[in-house]
Each structure stands twice: as C-alpha cells, then as structure tokens.
Backbone as a chain_set.jsonl record, in Angstrom:
{"seq": "MLNTALAIVKNGQIETLEHIELPEGKKVLITMLPDDDTFWQEASEETLKQIWDNKEDDVYARLLDE", "coords": {"N": [[-35.338, 0.514, -1.454], [-37.295, -1.018, -3.95], [-36.69, -1.568, -7.366], [-37.867, -1.99, -10.687], [-36.968, -3.331, -13.777], [-37.266, -3.809, -17.235], [-35.971, -6.437, -19.183], [-34.077, -8.312, -21.633], [-32.896, -11.474, -22.926], [-29.894, -11.92, -24.564], [-27.728, -13.701, -26.502], [-27.17, -15.33, -24.29], [-26.776, -13.5, -22.267], [-28.095, -11.15, -19.926], [-29.771, -8.27, -20.777], [-30.719, -5.03, -20.005], [-33.514, -3.059, -21.076], [-33.452, -0.383, -20.833], [-31.179, 2.132, -19.72], [-29.717, 1.506, -16.658], [-28.229, 2.063, -13.485], [-26.11, -0.267, -12.197], [-24.385, -1.238, -9.629], [-21.271, -2.96, -9.146], [-21.533, -6.222, -7.897], [-24.118, -5.967, -7.016], [-27.162, -7.302, -5.856], [-29.691, -8.99, -7.657], [-33.032, -9.811, -8.641], [-34.474, -12.129, -10.715], [-37.203, -12.592, -12.803], [-38.772, -14.834, -14.837], [-40.694, -14.257, -17.658], [-43.699, -15.341, -19.307], [-43.823, -16.243, -22.809], [-46.028, -15.563, -24.338], [-48.465, -13.095, -25.466], [-50.608, -12.69, -23.802], [-49.946, -12.543, -21.164], [-49.543, -9.948, -19.914], [-52.113, -8.893, -20.034], [-53.567, -10.703, -18.45], [-52.191, -10.366, -16.053], [-52.816, -7.748, -15.324], [-55.548, -7.832, -15.134], [-56.591, -8.796, -12.661], [-55.938, -6.711, -10.916], [-57.451, -4.614, -12.018], [-60.019, -5.61, -11.548], [-60.114, -5.419, -8.754], [-60.074, -2.67, -8.436], [-62.428, -1.765, -9.794], [-64.414, -3.186, -8.467], [-64.656, -2.053, -5.975], [-66.27, -1.256, -3.175], [-66.081, 0.973, -1.546], [-65.674, 3.105, -3.231], [-68.161, 3.674, -4.213], [-69.389, 5.795, -2.981], [-68.551, 8.074, -4.296], [-69.847, 7.893, -6.746], [-72.452, 8.312, -5.922], [-72.306, 10.98, -5.14], [-72.076, 12.209, -7.611], [-74.618, 11.886, -8.612], [-76.129, 13.679, -7.212]], "CA": [[-36.454, 0.621, -2.376], [-37.224, -1.959, -5.055], [-36.875, -1.024, -8.714], [-38.107, -3.015, -11.676], [-36.518, -2.958, -15.119], [-37.522, -4.829, -18.241], [-34.733, -6.869, -19.825], [-34.173, -9.461, -22.527], [-31.687, -12.287, -22.969], [-29.216, -11.93, -25.871], [-26.488, -14.487, -26.453], [-26.963, -15.842, -22.946], [-26.567, -12.401, -21.33], [-29.284, -10.36, -19.63], [-29.586, -6.862, -21.128], [-31.872, -4.194, -19.699], [-33.971, -2.292, -22.232], [-33.148, 1.015, -20.559], [-29.95, 2.235, -18.933], [-29.855, 1.616, -15.206], [-26.966, 1.92, -12.773], [-26.001, -1.491, -11.409], [-23.049, -1.329, -9.059], [-20.674, -4.297, -9.087], [-21.932, -7.002, -6.726], [-25.521, -5.702, -6.679], [-28.039, -8.465, -5.958], [-30.882, -8.766, -8.474], [-34.002, -10.899, -8.694], [-34.904, -12.286, -12.107], [-38.466, -13.302, -12.988], [-38.961, -15.195, -16.242], [-42.052, -13.998, -18.106], [-44.13, -16.199, -20.407], [-43.6, -15.669, -24.128], [-47.253, -15.135, -25.023], [-48.901, -11.717, -25.245], [-51.722, -12.615, -22.851], [-49.432, -12.397, -19.801], [-49.794, -8.614, -19.362], [-53.559, -8.739, -19.865], [-53.97, -11.485, -17.28], [-51.564, -9.791, -14.86], [-53.506, -6.517, -14.942], [-56.98, -8.084, -14.966], [-56.922, -8.911, -11.242], [-55.868, -5.366, -10.342], [-58.618, -3.87, -12.495], [-61.196, -6.109, -10.821], [-60.077, -4.855, -7.406], [-60.4, -1.245, -8.533], [-63.812, -1.566, -10.2], [-65.322, -3.817, -7.51], [-64.381, -1.437, -4.685], [-67.512, -0.675, -2.636], [-65.791, 2.275, -0.949], [-65.754, 4.128, -4.274], [-69.559, 3.937, -4.542], [-69.773, 7.092, -2.433], [-68.287, 9.082, -5.324], [-70.929, 7.798, -7.734], [-73.624, 8.95, -5.331], [-72.097, 12.43, -5.178], [-72.343, 12.675, -8.974], [-76.063, 11.849, -8.824], [-76.804, 14.765, -6.471]], "C": [[-36.23, -0.376, -3.511], [-37.465, -1.227, -6.371], [-37.06, -2.183, -9.668], [-37.663, -2.5, -13.035], [-36.798, -4.121, -16.056], [-36.212, -5.153, -18.944], [-35.025, -8.032, -20.763], [-32.863, -10.236, -22.456], [-31.163, -12.28, -24.402], [-27.896, -12.672, -25.704], [-26.154, -14.941, -25.035], [-26.725, -14.769, -21.892], [-27.867, -11.641, -21.125], [-28.973, -8.901, -19.916], [-30.861, -6.093, -20.799], [-32.238, -3.379, -20.934], [-33.787, -0.797, -22.038], [-31.888, 1.045, -19.7], [-30.287, 2.377, -17.451], [-28.474, 1.406, -14.59], [-27.011, 0.651, -11.93], [-24.577, -1.593, -10.882], [-22.562, -2.776, -9.032], [-21.087, -4.982, -7.791], [-23.37, -6.798, -6.293], [-26.332, -6.98, -6.841], [-29.259, -8.088, -6.781], [-31.761, -10.012, -8.405], [-34.519, -10.965, -10.121], [-36.179, -13.11, -12.135], [-38.642, -13.569, -14.477], [-40.432, -14.993, -16.596], [-42.431, -14.96, -19.227], [-43.953, -15.473, -21.743], [-44.862, -15.127, -24.787], [-47.682, -13.73, -24.607], [-50.006, -11.594, -24.203], [-51.238, -12.387, -21.422], [-49.814, -11.05, -19.203], [-51.278, -8.37, -19.146], [-54.024, -9.483, -18.613], [-53.396, -10.898, -15.991], [-52.306, -8.546, -14.393], [-54.993, -6.741, -14.662], [-57.386, -8.136, -13.495], [-56.904, -7.542, -10.568], [-57.071, -4.533, -10.763], [-59.892, -4.311, -11.787], [-61.261, -5.5, -9.414], [-60.476, -3.387, -7.421], [-61.889, -1.056, -8.814], [-64.807, -2.158, -9.214], [-65.128, -3.271, -6.099], [-65.629, -0.705, -4.19], [-67.287, 0.709, -2.032], [-65.893, 3.404, -1.976], [-67.197, 4.462, -4.66], [-70.015, 5.303, -4.028], [-69.558, 8.2, -3.475], [-69.365, 9.066, -6.408], [-72.187, 8.47, -7.205], [-73.497, 10.478, -5.335], [-72.38, 12.993, -6.569], [-73.832, 12.753, -9.265], [-76.777, 13.035, -8.177], [-76.799, 16.046, -7.248]], "O": [[-35.104, -0.552, -3.976], [-38.344, -0.37, -6.464], [-36.47, -3.246, -9.477], [-37.954, -1.36, -13.398], [-36.587, -5.281, -15.701], [-35.434, -4.255, -19.265], [-36.085, -8.654, -20.693], [-31.849, -9.721, -21.986], [-31.895, -12.595, -25.34], [-27.062, -12.312, -24.873], [-24.99, -14.936, -24.633], [-26.492, -15.099, -20.729], [-28.657, -11.505, -22.058], [-28.021, -8.348, -19.365], [-31.947, -6.452, -21.253], [-31.372, -3.048, -21.744], [-33.949, -0.025, -22.983], [-31.578, 0.065, -19.023], [-31.048, 3.26, -17.054], [-27.654, 0.657, -15.122], [-27.859, 0.516, -11.048], [-23.668, -1.99, -11.611], [-23.362, -3.704, -8.908], [-21.002, -4.391, -6.714], [-23.806, -7.39, -5.306], [-26.206, -7.67, -7.852], [-29.803, -6.994, -6.626], [-31.284, -11.116, -8.144], [-34.955, -9.954, -10.671], [-36.236, -14.197, -11.56], [-38.659, -12.639, -15.283], [-41.314, -15.504, -15.906], [-41.573, -15.354, -20.016], [-43.937, -14.244, -21.796], [-44.773, -14.312, -25.705], [-47.312, -13.242, -23.539], [-50.308, -10.484, -23.764], [-52.045, -12.067, -20.55], [-50.354, -11.002, -18.098], [-51.663, -7.711, -18.18], [-54.788, -8.943, -17.813], [-54.052, -10.933, -14.95], [-52.416, -8.31, -13.19], [-55.627, -5.908, -14.014], [-58.417, -7.577, -13.121], [-57.765, -7.249, -9.738], [-57.647, -3.82, -9.941], [-60.746, -3.486, -11.463], [-62.332, -5.115, -8.946], [-61.15, -2.918, -6.503], [-62.545, -0.263, -8.138], [-65.938, -1.681, -9.129], [-65.412, -3.97, -5.126], [-65.997, 0.34, -4.725], [-68.205, 1.529, -2.008], [-66.174, 4.546, -1.609], [-67.428, 5.442, -5.368], [-70.934, 5.899, -4.59], [-70.322, 9.164, -3.513], [-69.746, 10.117, -6.923], [-72.908, 9.123, -7.959], [-74.492, 11.181, -5.516], [-72.864, 14.117, -6.7], [-74.27, 13.58, -10.065], [-77.904, 13.359, -8.551], [-77.321, 17.056, -6.776]]}, "num_chains": 1, "name": "protein.A"}
C-alpha cells in the first residue's frame, strides 16, 4: 500500500511533518512541490471538474425533483 506524508527540507535533511515509521532501508519517492500557494488549488481543480461534470450523477438530481 502506498502512503503519502508531507515533509519539508531543513538544513538539507527531509523531515516529515508528522511522525511516521520508516524502517531502515525503506525506499521512498520524493516529489518536489512548487513554492506558490496556487499548486493545491490547481491540483484539486481537475478532480472537482470530474466530480461535477459526471453525467451518471444526474440521476440523483432527477430523484430530488420527484
């Protein structure tokens, strides 16, 4: 199972913002995030579009009208 943890770099070392168990030799994948605040908005915008533009959910709106 994949787990994601937010971390920051301090003095050249990666520090997680919450305590997580990392056994010695554990492989990790590091993704560098942009510094600007718009990253999270842009990252979630595509997901929100998929949710709101879902034609399959239209059936629920019709049930509310009845």
